C-alpha positions as CSV (number, residue, x, y, z in Angstrom):
1,M,20.9,12.6,5.7
2,A,17.6,10.8,5.6
3,V,15.7,11.1,8.8
4,P,12.5,9.2,9.3
5,S,9.5,11.4,9.7
6,G,9.6,11.4,13.5
7,E,8.7,7.7,13.8
8,Q,10.8,5.7,16.2
9,E,9.6,2.2,15.0
10,V,11.4,1.2,11.8
11,E,8.4,-0.9,10.7
12,R,6.4,2.3,10.4
13,W,8.9,4.2,8.3
14,S,7.6,5.3,4.9
15,T,8.9,3.6,1.8
16,L,10.4,7.0,0.9
17,D,12.5,7.1,4.1
18,K,13.7,3.5,3.5
19,F,14.5,4.4,-0.2
20,L,16.5,7.4,0.9
21,I,18.5,5.3,3.4
22,V,19.2,2.8,0.6
23,M,20.5,5.7,-1.5
24,E,22.6,7.2,1.3
25,T,24.2,3.9,2.0
26,A,24.7,2.6,-1.5
27,L,28.4,3.5,-1.7
28,L,29.4,2.8,1.9
29,S,31.8,0.0,2.9
30,E,30.7,-2.7,5.2
31,V,32.3,-0.9,8.2
32,E,30.8,2.4,7.2
33,L,27.3,0.8,6.8
34,A,27.6,-0.9,10.2
35,E,28.5,2.5,11.7
36,Y,25.7,4.2,9.9
37,C,23.2,1.6,11.1
38,R,24.3,2.0,14.7
39,S,23.8,5.7,14.5
40,K,20.3,5.3,13.1
41,G,19.3,2.4,15.4
42,L,19.0,0.0,12.4
43,Y,20.4,-3.4,11.5
44,V,22.6,-3.9,8.4
45,E,20.2,-6.7,7.4
46,Q,17.3,-4.3,7.3
47,V,19.1,-1.9,4.9
48,Q,20.1,-4.9,2.7
49,A,16.5,-6.1,2.6
50,W,15.3,-2.6,1.6
51,R,18.0,-2.5,-1.1
52,D,16.9,-5.9,-2.4
53,A,13.3,-4.8,-2.5
54,C,14.2,-1.7,-4.4
55,M,16.1,-3.7,-7.0
56,Q,13.4,-6.2,-7.4
57,A,10.7,-3.5,-7.8
58,N,12.7,-2.0,-10.7
59,G,13.2,-5.4,-12.3
60,G,9.5,-6.1,-12.2
61,V,8.6,-2.8,-13.9
62,A,11.2,-3.5,-16.7
63,Q,9.8,-7.0,-17.2
64,Q,6.2,-5.6,-17.4
65,A,7.3,-2.9,-19.9
66,T,9.0,-5.6,-22.1
67,R,5.9,-7.7,-22.0
68,F,3.7,-4.7,-22.8
69,Q,5.8,-3.8,-25.8
70,K,5.7,-7.3,-27.1
71,D,2.0,-7.4,-26.8
72,L,1.7,-4.1,-28.6
73,R,3.8,-5.5,-31.5
74,E,1.7,-8.6,-31.8
């Protein structure tokens, strides 16, 4: 299980720690996610925000790659 690098304040967790938590919780039900968050001292909304940020980051890279390929063809 992902454990933040000794940091108690969630705002100071590394992006890697947040990503690992997103990965750990990806297949959990709502009840399981709530239980997981309680055990880590997190809010469900935080994990959902991190998941959204991960998904948006990947979408941005894909869009940039598509634009780059189009520019190369031109």
